[in-house]
N, C-alpha and C positions, 0 to 999 in steps of 0.2 A: 602870609597869605599867598595862595597861588591864583593866577588869573582864572576866570570862569571859562574853562576850556570846553570846546565842542558845544557851545551854546546851541540848543536844539533847533532853533530857527535857521541855523546855517546849513542844515541838512535839506536844503530846498530842492536840490537836484534829485533826491530820492523821494521827496514828497512824503516823508515818513509820518509827520505829526500834523494833526488838525487842531489839537488843543495842547497847550503847555501849562502845567501847574508849577509855580515857583513856590518853594516852601523852605522854612515855615516862619510865620509870625508865631513864635513858640512860647512867648511869655506875655501874659496879660491877666487882668482880673485883680481883685482885692485892692483896688485903687491904684494899681501900677500903670505906668506908661507902657504900652505894648512894645515888644522888641522883635525885630526881624533877624533871623539867623540863617545865613546861607552857607554854613559850615566853613570849609576852607577855601571857598571860591573867592570871596571878597568880604570886606568888613563894612557893613552899613553904618556902624557907629562912628566911623571917621570919614564918612562920605566916599567910601571906597568902591561903591557899586553903582554910582550914578551913570557910568558909561553904559550900563546895561540898558538904560532907557533908549539909547540910539539903536542898540541891537534889536530890542523889542519892536521898535517902530519900523525899522528898515527891513529886518529879516523875517519878522513874524507878521505883524499886523498888515503891512502892505501886501502880503501874500495871502491874506485871509485866515491866518493862523491865530486863534484866540489864545490870550495869555491871562491866566488867573493867578491870584495870590492865595496860597493855602494857609489856613490858620489851624493851630493845634500841632498835630504831628505825633509821631510815636515816642518821642523823648523830650517833651516840653514841660513847662511849668505854667499851667494855665487853668483858669476857672472863671466862671461868671457867678457872682454871688448876689448881685443887686441890679436894679435898673441903672444905677450910676455906672456900674461896670459895663453894661451894654452900651450906654451912650458914649462912654469913653472909647471903647473899642470901635464902635461904628464911626465915630467922628475921626478917629485915627486912620481907619481904612479909607474913608472918603477923602480926607485931606491929603493923604500921602500917596494914594494910588489911583484915585479917580478924579472927579470934577472939582474937588475942593482945592485948597492951597495950604502949603506949609513952607516954613523957611528952608528946611532941608528935606526934600523928598528922597527916600532911599534909592529909588530907581530913576532918579532924574525927572524929566518932564513927561515920561511915558504915562498915558492914561490906560490902565489895564481894562480887561473885558469882564472880569468877574471875581467872585470869592468862592473858594472851595473850603467846605467844612470837613476837616480831617480830625475828628475828635474821638479819642479813645481813653480819656481819663476825665477827672473832675466830676461835677454833679450833672444831672440830666436837665437841670432847670435853665431857663433864659435863652436857650439857643433859638427857640421859636421867636422870642422877642427880638433877638438880634437879626434874624432873617427878615422879619417884618420892618424893622428899622432901616435896614439896608435897602429894601424895596421902596420905602417911602423917600429916602434920600435920593434914590435913583430917579424917582418920578419928579421930585421937586427940582433936582439939578439937571434934568433933561440929559441924563447920562445913564444909559441902560447898564445895569450890573447883572450879569448872569450869576446864578447861584447853582453850585453843585455840592453834593455831599459824597463823602467817601467812607461809607460804613463798612464794618466787617460783614461777612457773608450771612451770618445767622439773622433771620428775619423774625421779629423786628430788632433793629440794632439797639443795644442797651443805652447808648448815649444820644444817638441821632434819631431814634424811632419817633419821638414826639414831634421834632421839628420837620421831619420828612412828611408827616401827616398834615402839615399846613398846605401842602400842594404848591409851595412857592418855588420849589427847586426845578430848574430846567432839566436836570438829569442827575442820576446817582451813579457812582463808580464803585461797584461792590467788590470788596477785596476777598478773593477766594484763595488766600494764602495766609500763613501765620495764624490760622484759626482752625483748630483740630476738628471742630464739629462739622465743618462744611468745606474744607479744602480737599484738593486731590490727594488721595492716599493710596494710589494704585487702582482706585475705582473712582468713577465719576458720579456714583449714585448720590452721594451727599451734596455735591455741587448742583446736580440737576434738580434735586428736591428743593433746595433753597432758591435756585434760579426761578423755578416755577412760582414760588411765593412772591418774589420781587416783581415779576412781570404781571402778576395777578393783582397787585396793589393798585387801587384806583387813584391814589395820590401820587404815584410814581409815573412820570411821563416817558422817560428814556432810561435804559440801564446799560452801563458799560461793564464788560466782564473784566474784573481786575485780576491781573496775574503778576507774578514776580519773574524778572528776567534772570535771576540768579539761581543756579542749580543748588546752591548751598543753603537756600532758605526753605523753610517748611512749606509744603504745598506746591512746590515747583512742579510744573508739568511741561514736558517737551512741546514746543509749539506745533509740530506736525501732529502729535497725538491730540493736542487741544483742538486743532482744526478738524481732524477726522472724527473725534468722539464727542465733541461738544459744540463747537462753533457752527458746524454744518446744520445742526438743528436750531441753535439759538438764533441764527440770522433770519430764520423764518418768522420770528415774532416781530410785530409792528413796533414793539418797544425796544428792540435791539438797537443800542446806540453805537457800539463798536467795542474796542478793546483798550483798557487802560493798563499801561505797563509801569511797574515799579522796578528800577528807577533809571535815570538817564545813563549813568556810568555803566551799569551792568547791561543795559540794552545795547549800548555801542559795542561792548565787548562780545556779546553773545549773538547779536544780529536778530534778536527776537522779533522786533517790529518789522524788520525787512521780510521775515518769513511770513508774517501775517499779511502784509501788503502784497506779497508775491501770490498768495492764495486768492485774495480779493482786494484789488486795488481801490475799490470804493469803500472799504471798511475804514471807518474813522479810528484813528489811533491817538490816544492821549498819553502823555508822559508826565510822571511825577519827578521833579528835580529836587 
């Protein structure tokens, strides 16, 4: 395992990020105990990531940067098949990352700011029940849990469409990449068409434009082209939340977020790690 290098909250001098999503809790459901996977950064199963709690508190939260835990992901093994699965996952999240208690909290004593739903497989059921359960735990525990959703760009999203319609989410981060129906393909027409649908949705409060920082991924759009042909108009919507960048490593290498912030220093930028 390699150390968690370039933890995003250490980019304080550049002021790059306002929200950091750490992922993923990538295994849960079917009666299983949820599992956090941080790839090669550190190993939560042997308490190898607890030092991140100090980083989160000192470098992120003290500076007003929100830190969310992401569930699901692009290559996980997850599903919710019953109310019991919902309860198990909600209690795991509450006890390990928020106001509850657990013998071994994966990220140490840090109390995170919210949960991001990054769901692109499994059934479409029970995600709304999970959101409601987390909201109720938040109220009872006097520890506000922000909720975000990271759907694919086609509206409504296959997996998250129903849960988004609960109106419980503080914002959505719409992924305009790796989705042929609405990603950038030399034209912004499909992106703009779906963007208009997202901001017209009465149950959606704020929308972040999700982009990839890697030129090797489908749907990549050069940041200056994105600014000139999409963001200059998108920012005029009262529902414009900012830009979500996938993901930390490629963002550092490409300077994608830096170019967005250079254009508009007030634009919120979220990062998926």
